[in-house]
DRENDO-798881 format. One record per residue (C-alpha): residue in one letter; x, y, z. Coordinates in nm, 2 decimals, padded with zeros to 4 digits, m for minus. Layout:
# residues N
('A',(X,Y,Z))
...
# end
This chain:
# residues 458
('M',(27.17,08.45,06.59))
('N',(27.15,08.21,06.29))
('Y',(27.21,08.50,06.06))
('I',(27.55,08.56,06.27))
('K',(27.64,08.22,06.28))
('E',(27.59,08.20,05.91))
('Y',(27.78,08.55,05.84))
('K',(28.08,08.38,06.04))
('I',(28.07,08.05,05.81))
('T',(28.05,08.28,05.50))
('A',(28.36,08.50,05.60))
('I',(28.56,08.19,05.67))
('L',(28.48,08.05,05.35))
('S',(28.57,08.36,05.17))
('F',(28.90,08.37,05.31))
('A',(28.97,08.03,05.16))
('F',(28.86,08.17,04.81))
('F',(29.06,08.49,04.85))
('F',(29.38,08.43,05.00))
('T',(29.53,08.47,04.61))
('V',(29.50,08.82,04.65))
('I',(29.69,08.81,04.99))
('A',(29.96,08.60,04.86))
('N',(30.02,08.81,04.53))
('T',(30.07,09.10,04.75))
('N',(30.31,08.90,05.03))
('A',(30.47,08.78,04.69))
('Q',(30.53,09.14,04.57))
('S',(30.67,09.21,04.90))
('G',(30.93,08.94,04.90))
('K',(30.75,08.72,05.18))
('T',(30.64,08.33,05.12))
('P',(30.24,08.33,05.21))
('G',(30.16,08.07,05.46))
('L',(29.86,07.86,05.49))
('S',(29.64,07.79,05.78))
('E',(29.53,07.47,05.94))
('E',(29.19,07.50,05.77))
('V',(29.34,07.56,05.42))
('M',(29.59,07.28,05.47))
('A',(29.30,07.03,05.57))
('W',(29.14,07.12,05.24))
('T',(29.46,07.12,05.03))
('I',(29.59,06.76,05.15))
('S',(29.63,06.51,04.90))
('T',(29.43,06.17,04.94))
('T',(29.69,05.94,04.95))
('E',(29.98,06.16,05.10))
('P',(30.01,06.21,05.48))
('W',(30.02,06.56,05.67))
('P',(30.32,06.71,05.50))
('A',(30.62,06.81,05.76))
('N',(30.64,07.13,05.64))
('R',(30.28,07.31,05.69))
('Y',(30.38,07.65,05.50))
('R',(30.36,07.60,05.12))
('S',(30.28,07.83,04.82))
('L',(29.98,07.86,04.61))
('K',(30.13,07.71,04.34))
('E',(30.18,07.39,04.57))
('A',(29.86,07.43,04.71))
('M',(29.70,07.43,04.34))
('I',(29.88,07.09,04.25))
('D',(29.72,06.91,04.53))
('N',(29.39,07.03,04.50))
('D',(29.20,07.20,04.21))
('F',(28.95,07.38,04.44))
('Y',(29.20,07.69,04.39))
('I',(29.18,07.69,04.05))
('S',(28.99,08.01,03.87))
('N',(28.63,07.95,03.95))
('V',(28.39,07.83,03.63))
('F',(28.01,07.85,03.67))
('R',(27.86,07.53,03.57))
('G',(27.50,07.62,03.58))
('G',(27.20,07.54,03.83))
('M',(27.20,07.55,04.18))
('F',(27.33,07.23,04.39))
('P',(27.09,07.01,04.56))
('K',(27.11,06.96,04.94))
('L',(27.42,06.78,05.02))
('D',(27.36,06.48,05.25))
('Y',(27.70,06.30,05.30))
('K',(27.75,06.13,05.61))
('F',(28.13,06.02,05.74))
('N',(28.22,05.87,06.09))
('R',(28.60,05.91,06.10))
('D',(28.81,05.95,06.41))
('S',(29.04,06.21,06.25))
('L',(28.71,06.45,06.19))
('A',(28.43,06.59,06.36))
('F',(28.09,06.74,06.21))
('S',(27.88,07.00,06.34))
('N',(27.49,07.07,06.28))
('Y',(27.56,07.30,06.02))
('K',(27.38,07.21,05.69))
('M',(27.60,07.46,05.52))
('L',(27.93,07.41,05.63))
('P',(28.13,07.12,05.83))
('V',(28.36,07.23,06.12))
('I',(28.71,07.01,06.07))
('T',(28.92,06.89,06.35))
('Y',(29.23,06.77,06.23))
('K',(29.43,06.56,06.42))
('N',(29.72,06.46,06.20))
('K',(29.62,06.11,06.10))
('R',(29.66,05.95,05.75))
('A',(29.33,05.86,05.60))
('T',(29.26,05.51,05.66))
('N',(28.98,05.49,05.39))
('M',(29.07,05.67,05.05))
('F',(28.74,05.65,04.93))
('N',(28.57,05.84,05.24))
('Y',(28.82,06.08,05.20))
('Y',(28.78,06.16,04.85))
('L',(28.42,06.23,04.91))
('L',(28.50,06.43,05.20))
('K',(28.69,06.64,04.95))
('K',(28.43,06.67,04.67))
('R',(28.20,06.78,04.97))
('L',(28.42,07.08,05.08))
('E',(28.44,07.17,04.69))
('D',(28.08,07.16,04.67))
('Q',(28.01,07.36,04.97))
('A',(28.23,07.62,04.88))
('Y',(28.08,07.67,04.49))
('K',(27.77,07.69,04.65))
('Q',(27.83,07.98,04.87))
('V',(28.01,08.17,04.60))
('L',(27.74,08.13,04.39))
('L',(27.49,08.26,04.63))
('R',(27.71,08.52,04.79))
('D',(27.94,08.69,04.52))
('P',(27.87,08.53,04.16))
('R',(28.11,08.81,04.02))
('N',(28.40,08.57,04.14))
('F',(28.34,08.36,03.84))
('K',(28.59,08.42,03.57))
('Y',(28.45,08.16,03.33))
('T',(28.18,07.97,03.22))
('I',(28.12,07.61,03.07))
('W',(28.01,07.76,02.77))
('Q',(28.27,08.00,02.72))
('L',(28.53,07.70,02.74))
('R',(28.35,07.52,02.48))
('E',(28.37,07.85,02.22))
('K',(28.64,07.88,01.97))
('K',(28.80,08.18,02.15))
('A',(28.87,07.94,02.43))
('V',(29.22,07.90,02.51))
('R',(29.36,07.60,02.35))
('P',(29.68,07.44,02.30))
('K',(29.90,07.51,02.02))
('S',(29.96,07.27,01.75))
('I',(30.31,07.21,01.58))
('E',(30.28,07.13,01.22))
('A',(30.54,06.91,01.04))
('P',(30.77,07.12,00.78))
('K',(30.62,07.10,00.41))
('E',(30.99,07.07,00.28))
('Q',(31.15,06.72,00.32))
('V',(31.48,06.78,00.47))
('I',(31.75,06.55,00.33))
('L',(32.07,06.46,00.53))
('D',(32.37,06.43,00.35))
('V',(32.47,06.09,00.52))
('K',(32.79,05.90,00.38))
('T',(32.90,05.57,00.44))
('S',(33.24,05.41,00.47))
('R',(33.38,05.09,00.52))
('V',(33.60,05.03,00.81))
('T',(33.91,04.81,00.79))
('P',(34.15,04.67,01.04))
('E',(34.43,04.89,00.87))
('T',(34.20,05.22,00.98))
('V',(34.13,05.12,01.30))
('D',(34.39,05.22,01.59))
('P',(34.44,04.87,01.81))
('V',(34.29,04.85,02.18))
('I',(34.54,04.91,02.41))
('K',(34.54,04.64,02.68))
('F',(34.64,04.72,03.03))
('I',(34.88,04.42,03.18))
('P',(34.97,04.48,03.52))
('D',(35.30,04.39,03.63))
('R',(35.31,04.04,03.74))
('K',(35.47,03.96,04.11))
('Y',(35.72,03.69,04.10))
('W',(35.80,03.70,04.45))
('T',(35.50,03.63,04.70))
('S',(35.55,03.64,05.10))
('S',(35.33,03.54,05.41))
('F',(35.37,03.55,05.77))
('A',(35.15,03.37,06.07))
('A',(35.20,03.41,06.43))
('S',(35.02,03.24,06.73))
('I',(35.07,03.24,07.12))
('K',(34.84,02.97,07.33))
('F',(34.81,02.92,07.69))
('S',(34.72,02.62,07.87))
('Q',(34.68,02.59,08.24))
('N',(34.62,02.32,08.51))
('K',(34.64,02.39,08.90))
('S',(34.49,02.18,09.21))
('S',(34.51,02.30,09.58))
('D',(34.74,02.10,09.80))
('N',(34.52,01.83,09.92))
('W',(34.38,01.74,09.60))
('H',(34.29,01.37,09.64))
('K',(34.50,01.22,09.34))
('G',(34.80,01.44,09.41))
('K',(34.90,01.85,09.36))
('I',(34.89,01.96,09.02))
('D',(35.04,02.28,08.90))
('N',(35.09,02.31,08.51))
('M',(35.10,02.62,08.30))
('N',(35.22,02.62,07.92))
('I',(35.27,02.92,07.68))
('I',(35.33,02.81,07.33))
('T',(35.45,03.05,07.07))
('S',(35.48,02.99,06.69))
('T',(35.58,03.18,06.37))
('T',(35.63,03.09,06.02))
('T',(35.73,03.35,05.76))
('S',(35.77,03.24,05.39))
('Y',(35.93,03.42,05.09))
('N',(35.86,03.26,04.76))
('Y',(35.97,03.29,04.38))
('K',(35.78,03.15,04.05))
('K',(35.86,03.23,03.72))
('D',(35.75,03.02,03.42))
('K',(35.94,02.69,03.51))
('L',(36.15,02.77,03.81))
('S',(36.04,02.80,04.14))
('V',(36.22,02.91,04.48))
('T',(36.06,02.84,04.82))
('N',(36.19,02.96,05.14))
('T',(36.05,02.91,05.50))
('L',(36.16,03.02,05.82))
('S',(35.94,02.87,06.10))
('T',(35.98,02.90,06.52))
('M',(35.84,02.71,06.82))
('L',(35.89,02.74,07.17))
('T',(35.69,02.63,07.44))
('I',(35.76,02.74,07.82))
('N',(35.64,02.54,08.12))
('N',(35.65,02.57,08.47))
('A',(35.89,02.31,08.65))
('P',(35.69,02.18,08.96))
('N',(35.97,01.87,09.01))
('D',(36.25,02.09,08.92))
('T',(36.41,02.22,09.25))
('M',(36.65,02.47,09.06))
('R',(36.42,02.66,08.86))
('N',(36.07,02.76,08.82))
('Y',(36.04,02.73,08.45))
('T',(36.19,02.51,08.16))
('T',(36.15,02.52,07.81))
('G',(35.96,02.25,07.62))
('N',(35.95,02.24,07.25))
('D',(36.22,02.49,07.15))
('E',(36.33,02.46,06.77))
('L',(36.43,02.70,06.47))
('R',(36.39,02.55,06.12))
('F',(36.48,02.72,05.80))
('R',(36.43,02.54,05.43))
('S',(36.52,02.62,05.13))
('N',(36.42,02.46,04.81))
('F',(36.47,02.53,04.44))
('G',(36.30,02.36,04.19))
('L',(36.28,02.35,03.79))
('Q',(35.96,02.19,03.63))
('A',(35.98,01.83,03.46))
('I',(35.66,01.73,03.38))
('R',(35.30,01.82,03.49))
('N',(35.33,01.85,03.86))
('W',(35.66,01.71,03.91))
('D',(35.98,01.91,03.95))
('Y',(36.36,01.85,03.95))
('S',(36.47,02.00,04.31))
('S',(36.75,02.03,04.53))
('S',(36.67,02.15,04.90))
('A',(36.87,02.26,05.20))
('E',(36.72,02.27,05.59))
('F',(36.89,02.41,05.90))
('V',(36.78,02.31,06.24))
('T',(36.86,02.40,06.55))
('S',(36.72,02.52,06.94))
('M',(36.67,02.87,07.06))
('S',(36.75,02.87,07.43))
('N',(36.93,02.65,07.71))
('K',(36.70,02.35,07.81))
('Y',(36.81,02.19,08.13))
('I',(36.80,01.84,08.30))
('A',(36.55,01.90,08.62))
('N',(36.78,01.94,08.94))
('T',(37.12,01.96,08.75))
('D',(37.32,02.20,08.59))
('K',(37.36,02.01,08.25))
('K',(37.19,02.10,07.97))
('H',(36.99,01.88,07.71))
('S',(37.03,02.13,07.42))
('A',(37.13,02.50,07.38))
('F',(37.17,02.73,07.07))
('L',(37.38,02.54,06.78))
('A',(37.41,02.24,07.03))
('P',(37.34,02.06,06.84))
('Y',(37.23,02.18,06.49))
('T',(37.16,01.97,06.17))
('I',(37.21,02.07,05.84))
('N',(37.05,01.86,05.54))
('I',(37.11,01.88,05.18))
('G',(36.95,01.66,04.92))
('V',(36.88,01.63,04.54))
('G',(36.57,01.48,04.38))
('M',(36.22,01.52,04.27))
('T',(35.94,01.73,04.40))
('Y',(35.59,01.68,04.35))
('N',(35.32,01.99,04.42))
('A',(34.97,01.92,04.42))
('K',(34.71,02.16,04.47))
('P',(34.35,02.00,04.35))
('K',(34.01,02.22,04.33))
('F',(33.75,02.10,04.52))
('K',(33.37,02.19,04.47))
('T',(33.31,02.25,04.83))
('P',(33.35,02.61,04.91))
('N',(33.65,02.69,05.14))
('R',(33.83,02.34,05.11))
('S',(34.17,02.32,04.98))
('L',(34.47,02.12,04.99))
('D',(34.84,02.21,04.92))
('L',(35.08,01.92,04.91))
('K',(35.47,01.92,04.87))
('L',(35.65,01.58,04.84))
('S',(36.03,01.57,04.80))
('I',(36.22,01.25,04.71))
('E',(36.56,01.33,04.73))
('P',(36.75,00.96,04.69))
('L',(37.14,01.15,04.71))
('S',(37.10,01.32,05.06))
('F',(37.38,01.45,05.33))
('K',(37.30,01.47,05.70))
('Y',(37.57,01.72,05.88))
('M',(37.52,01.73,06.29))
('Y',(37.76,01.93,06.51))
('S',(37.73,02.02,06.87))
('T',(37.94,02.34,06.97))
('N',(37.88,02.27,07.35))
('K',(38.02,01.94,07.46))
('N',(37.87,01.91,07.79))
('I',(37.50,01.88,07.65))
('N',(37.29,01.53,07.68))
('L',(37.50,01.40,07.36))
('G',(37.32,01.04,07.41))
('A',(37.02,01.20,07.26))
('Y',(37.14,01.30,06.96))
('F',(37.46,01.10,06.85))
('P',(37.57,00.74,06.89))
('K',(37.77,00.55,07.13))
('N',(38.12,00.49,07.10))
('E',(38.27,00.16,07.20))
('D',(38.46,00.30,07.49))
('G',(38.16,00.46,07.64))
('S',(38.18,00.83,07.50))
('F',(37.97,01.00,07.25))
('D',(38.04,01.20,06.94))
('Y',(37.94,01.58,06.91))
('V',(37.99,01.55,06.52))
('L',(37.80,01.32,06.28))
('K',(37.86,01.31,05.90))
('T',(37.67,01.06,05.67))
('F',(37.48,00.99,05.33))
('G',(37.16,00.85,05.29))
('S',(36.80,00.92,05.16))
('T',(36.52,01.19,05.28))
('V',(36.17,01.19,05.19))
('T',(35.99,01.50,05.32))
('M',(35.65,01.63,05.31))
('D',(35.46,01.98,05.38))
('K',(35.08,01.96,05.37))
('T',(34.81,02.21,05.45))
('T',(34.44,02.07,05.45))
('K',(34.17,02.32,05.46))
('F',(33.84,02.13,05.54))
('S',(33.63,02.43,05.61))
('K',(33.69,02.79,05.67))
('S',(33.75,02.74,06.03))
('V',(33.93,02.39,06.04))
('T',(34.29,02.35,05.91))
('W',(34.51,02.04,05.92))
('K',(34.90,02.11,05.89))
('S',(35.15,01.83,05.90))
('R',(35.51,01.80,05.82))
('L',(35.70,01.46,05.76))
('S',(36.07,01.38,05.75))
('Y',(36.23,01.06,05.70))
('F',(36.58,01.01,05.67))
('T',(36.81,00.70,05.63))
('N',(37.15,00.63,05.56))
('Y',(37.03,00.23,05.53))
('E',(37.17,00.20,05.92))
('R',(37.00,00.46,06.13))
('V',(36.66,00.58,06.10))
('I',(36.52,00.95,06.19))
('G',(36.17,01.00,06.12))
('E',(35.94,01.33,06.23))
('F',(35.56,01.35,06.19))
('E',(35.42,01.70,06.32))
('N',(35.08,01.78,06.30))
('T',(34.85,02.07,06.38))
('F',(34.51,02.09,06.42))
('D',(34.38,02.44,06.42))
('I',(33.99,02.51,06.49))
('A',(33.93,02.87,06.47))
('L',(33.66,03.06,06.67))
('N',(33.70,03.40,06.47))
('K',(33.98,03.59,06.25))
('Y',(34.22,03.61,06.58))
('F',(34.12,03.34,06.83))
('S',(34.16,02.96,06.77))
('T',(34.17,02.60,06.94))
('T',(34.48,02.41,06.88))
('L',(34.56,02.03,06.88))
('Y',(34.91,01.95,06.84))
('L',(35.09,01.63,06.77))
('Y',(35.45,01.54,06.72))
('L',(35.56,01.18,06.67))
('R',(35.94,01.13,06.67))
('Y',(36.14,00.80,06.56))
('D',(36.52,00.77,06.62))
('D',(36.69,00.41,06.64))
('G',(37.04,00.53,06.64))
('V',(37.01,00.65,07.00))
('A',(36.99,00.47,07.34))
('K',(36.64,00.40,07.48))
('A',(36.52,00.59,07.78))
('P',(36.54,00.43,08.11))
('D',(36.19,00.38,08.16))
('S',(36.10,00.32,07.81))
('D',(36.13,00.01,07.59))
('T',(36.06,00.18,07.23))
('Y',(36.23,00.42,07.04))
('M',(35.89,00.60,06.94))
('Q',(35.88,00.95,07.08))
('V',(35.56,01.13,07.13))
('N',(35.47,01.52,07.22))
('E',(35.09,01.57,07.25))
('L',(34.98,01.94,07.36))
('F',(34.61,02.09,07.37))
('S',(34.58,02.50,07.39))
('F',(34.39,02.78,07.32))
('G',(34.49,03.16,07.23))
('F',(34.56,03.42,06.98))
('N',(34.68,03.41,06.63))
('Y',(34.76,03.64,06.34))
('K',(34.83,03.60,05.95))
('W',(34.91,03.81,05.65))
# end
């Protein structure tokens, strides 16, 4: 029985040594030889995990393990090998001649132990060939040491010295073609657009202890600019709109009314004088876009072109765009001082609330035309504190030295992301040329709005 077991072990090992003959036969028939699980266990690299493709050629196996290179007789007999391993991925039998391997597809955790296992398999196989069939040895160590052994060929340097015909030449600027620079066409006209729609809503039950509240606002605004800049000449054109729609719980004749309603176009022509100062002239047009009614009546506060205002001025403009060390912080300031200015106001509808725009005559009537000369100061400023916080403000001051009309408009925008933001809007207006409201003792007018919504820019 022991002889039969030993014979089986020898047959398995002989298959590993003579699979070269099978590989050559398959290669001639156009087939790629495959390796068994046992052969793959012997050829696996000491530092690489189990290959994803278990079928490799003989040449690839020889690269991983020199066990398959032609046998070389080293002389003598190997002593009894007594290696001891204790790994989860290997299990050994009690045979003294050959271990039986069970591979569980795990990477070796100890490279040194895996190397000893590999050498043990090589030594066991070498001993079997030495004992069973020494004819398989093609070379001996002593043959490799003789002169007849295959040695690499040496390449000798040529005896004759090769002289290269090298000529030197001097390069002058006249002999070298100038480098052609690519200068892109400069854009003198630039444009931008920004739009937003915001919502605010407040509603309570009928029995709310402080009174019923039903309020909803929709605020829309757009700003379009188309500017020109070349050398000392500059032209800026800005068109802006704002419309607020509110529900009207105190108006029995209609459910909704308009709040802020304004269409404004401003154009400025500038010619650089010194540093940040330009000689400038400007023109501005302002009017309402829709009808706004007085509550519970058919009388209008304002309407389209009722009234409209044209302001033309000549003076100087200061432009400033300082640079900051803090990232995403910027300032864009435009301040126009126009000592000579002309304001023209006209209403195409005579039935609007003229007292809110025009002075009162001695007979108690109101004019619908206003022509006056004076001085104007305007300012447009955009301050960006960070990537998400922006403050835009507009200041307008006009006086004919008898009447003062001042406007200070502020928009604080806190961006939540690219498309949504929270906005605080504050509008202050002063006009001492109109009558005071019955329930107010000041010419100062305040409009404040807090909203959240969608915005878009390009």
